[in-house]
Structure formats: structure tokens, C-alpha cells
N, C-alpha and C positions, 0 to 999 in steps of 0.2 A: 529724869530732869523735869518732865512736865509736871510731875507731882510736886516737886519743889517749887516750881513757878506758881502753881495753883495755891499752895499754902500761904504765899505772900499776899494773897488778895482774897479775903473771905466774902467780899461783896458780890452782888450779882454780876457786876461788870468786871470781867477778868481778861487775861491776856488771850484767851481762846475766843474772844468775842468776834474775831475776824471770820470765824466759821459760820457766823450768822449772816443772813442776807441783809444787805444794806441798800435802802432805797435810793440813797444819794450817790451810789457807785454804779456805774454802767456795768452791764453783764460782762462786757469784754475785759473789765478791769478787776473782776473778782478772783479770788484765790483759786477757784475751781477751774476757770478757763486758763488762767496763767499756768497752773500746774500741768494741764494737758498740753499746752503749747510748749512748755519747757521739756516735757517728756518726749514730744515729737522732735525737738531740737537734738536731744541726746541720741535718739533712735537714728535719725538721719546721718548724724556725724559718724556713728559706728558703722552704718550701712555703707557710706561712701568710702570710709577708710578701708573696709574689708574688700569691697568690690571694685573700687576705682583707684587702684595702684597707690594706696596709702595717702590719699588726699582727702582733706576735710571739706565739706560743703559749707559748714557753718563757722567752725572755729578757725578764723583766719590767723590767729596767733600761731597755731600749729603749722599752718601752711607757710607762714613767713620763716619760721625756724627751719622747716624742711627745704625751703627755697635756698636759704643761706648755706645749709649743710650740703646740698647737692652742688651748689656753685663751688664750694670749697673742695669738693671731691671730684670736680670736673664732669659731673653728670648733668650736662646742660639740658638734655632732653627732659629729664625728670624735673629739673628746675623750672622749665617752661610749663610743665603740667601743673606745678604748684602756683605759678604766676597767674594763669588764666582765671582761677576762681577768685584770687585777690582782686584782680582788675574788675571782674564781674560784680564783686561785692561793692566796690567803690561806685560803679555805675548804678547799682541798686540804691545805694544811699543817696546819690545825686537825684535819681528819679523820684524817690520818696520826698526829698526836700523840695523838688520842683512841684510836686502835687500839693504839698503843704503851702507852698508859696502862692499858687494860683487859686487855692481855696481859702487863703488867708487864715489857715488854721481851723476853719469851720468844716463841719461834716467829716472830720477825720475818722470819727468812730464808724460812720456809715461806710467810709472807704475801707475800713477793716474787713467788712463782710466780703467785699470784692477780692481783697488780697487773699483771704482764706480760700475762696473759691478757685482763684488762679493757682494758688499753691497746691491745692488738692489735684487739679488737672495736671499740673507739671509732674507731681509725684506719680500719678497713674501712667503718664506717658513715659517717664523714666523706667518704670517697672515693665511696661508692655513692649517698648521699643529699644531697650537698652543695648541689644546686640547689633542694632542697625546704625548706631551713632557712636562716634568716638567718645572715650571717657571724658576728655577735656570739655567737650560740648555739653555733656550731661551734667557734670559737676558745676560748670559755669552757670548753667541755667538755674540750678538749685541755689547756687551762691547768690545770684542776682535777686531771686525772689526772697531768699532768706534775709537779705539786707533790707528790702522793702518791708518785710515782715517785722524785723527787729525795730525799725523806725516807727512802725505803726503801733505795735503792741509793746509798750515800754512802761506801763503803769499797772500796779497791782495794789489794791486797797489803799490808794493814795501815795504809794511809794514807787520810786524809779527802780526798774529791774531790767535784766536782759534775758531773753528767752533761750538764746542759743550759745551761751557760754557761762562759766561759773565763777571766774575770778572776782569780778566786781560784786556779784551776789554774796560770795563767801566773805569778802571784806566787810560788806554791809552787815551781814549776819553776825560776824565776830564783834564788830563795834557795838551793835545794839545789845547783844548778850553781855558784853563786858559792862556796859552801862547798867544793865539790869542787876547783875550779880554783885558788882563792886561799887555801886553808887551808895554813898553814905549820907546823902541828903534826904532825911526823913520827911522834910516839909514838902517835897515834890513827889508824892506817892503816885499821882496820876502819870507824871513823866516816866517814872520807873516802870509802871505797868505797861505804858506805851512802848518802851524800849524792849521789854520782854515779848510783847505781842509782835512787834516788827521783826525781832530776831527769829521768832518762830515762822513768820511768813517767809523770810528769806531761806530758812532751813528747809521749808516745804518745797520751795522752788528748786533748791539744789538737789534734794532727794528725788524729786520728780525727774530732773535731768539725768541723774545717775541711773534711776530705774529705766528710763528710756534708752540709755546707752546699753544697759544690760539686755533689754529686750531686743534692741537692734542687733547686737552681736549674736544673740541666741537664734533669732529667726533668720538672720542673713546666712549664718553658717548652715542652717537647715534648709531654707527655701531658695537661697541664691538671690539673684538680681530682682526677682519679682517681689521680694519681701518688703520693698518700699511701699507697696500698695497697702500694707497694714497702716503705715503712717498716714497715707492718704485717707484711709477709712476713719482714722481718729479725727482728722481735720474735718471730714464730712460730718461726723457725729457732732463736733463742736459747732459747726455752722447750723446744723439742724436744731441743736439744743438752743442756740441763741435765737433762732427764728421762732420756735414755739414759745420761748420765754418772752419774746417781744409781743407776740400776738395776744 
């Protein structure tokens, strides 16, 4: 598919130009960082689902479905376990909006560095002290920080995206690729190229999330509850990478 896309643009500027560094885009909004953050999202969801009684920390759509199914089956204790991360996620969104409000939208990028650091610490704590705390508390903590994370990191190469779920990203990828392959307007070649480029960006995010879920399942089944420390290590690498990039 990539070869087909490249053939439609013989100029130096093509749909893979998003792989080049752009000085007008902050490092936190590049495809490299977005891909790693999406990979962590898939990894952690697989981890919590396997180790925390089938509950997701990031994908609240799944938790809402499980909540309704458990209520319908009369499994009220399991329903409550699904409810806690949903409520924590809401609180995380509110917290992120409060921060944006008091900063008036300024310094939100700088705030992102702190969020990554807190996220890393929480993952390490979950891995090290998982046996001493109930599952609901652990998953709720991760859900809270994931909501703050999602509200902070929501742009990639100028596009809106979500790090910890795929439905919206899949819709956007499908729309952009449809416009690329089936647009008959030859007078708007630049728009056509842009649609193909945007479609590839979203596909990269989706594949990164999928790969993260694969690794999360693989390492969790092999190393157990401590495997979340691998996700913490990835976030630590992202933070370090951004630090040296800024220096």
C-alpha cells in the first residue's frame, strides 16, 4: 500500500514527510513520541485485563460494557470493580481540565513532562507493591493518571488522536485513506497527499497500540504483575529522550 501511495507523488514532498523532524512541531507531538505513548496504552490495558480480574485501566468503553453485563448477570461485586476505574477516569479528566483552566492553556506542554514522570512512578509502584493493595485501588490509580495523560497528549503532527484507545483513531484513518484513494479532484493534489499522509499517521498510532497490547500480553503471561515495570521503563525512556532533545 505504501508503494502505491508513493507512486502518486513523484515530488520530494510526499505522504511520508511526517517521518522527518519538523521544527514547528513540539517533540511531544511528533509521531515518534505518539507511537511510544500509544504502545504503552495497549501494553497497560493488556496487563490490567490479565492481572486485574478482566478490568481495563485505559479502555473505559470495555469497562462500561463489562459493568452492564455484570449488572445484568447479578454479579454486583464484579460490577463495582468495573465502576471504580470509570469514576477514577472521570476524576482524571476533571483534574486535567482544572489544570488547563488555572494555567489558561499555557505551559500545557511543560505540564506533559510532569505527567509522564508521575505516570512512570505509578507504574513502578503498581509493579512493586501489587500484592499489598487491592486490584480496584491499583486499576483506579492507573485509570486516573491515564485520563490526565490522554487530556495532555492529544496531538500528533497537528492532528487530534487518542493514546489509549483505537476506535476514534481507526475512524480518522479510514476517512483520510478513503479521501486519498477515492478522491477524483485532480486540482487539489496537495489535499490528496495530505489525506494519505494523515491516514498513515493514524495507522502508525493504531499499529503501535496493537503492538503494545501484544507485548503486554506476552510479558504479563511470562513475568506476572511486575511486567508493568516494562511500560514504566518505556515512559522513562520517552522522558529522557525529550529532555536531551530539548537541551
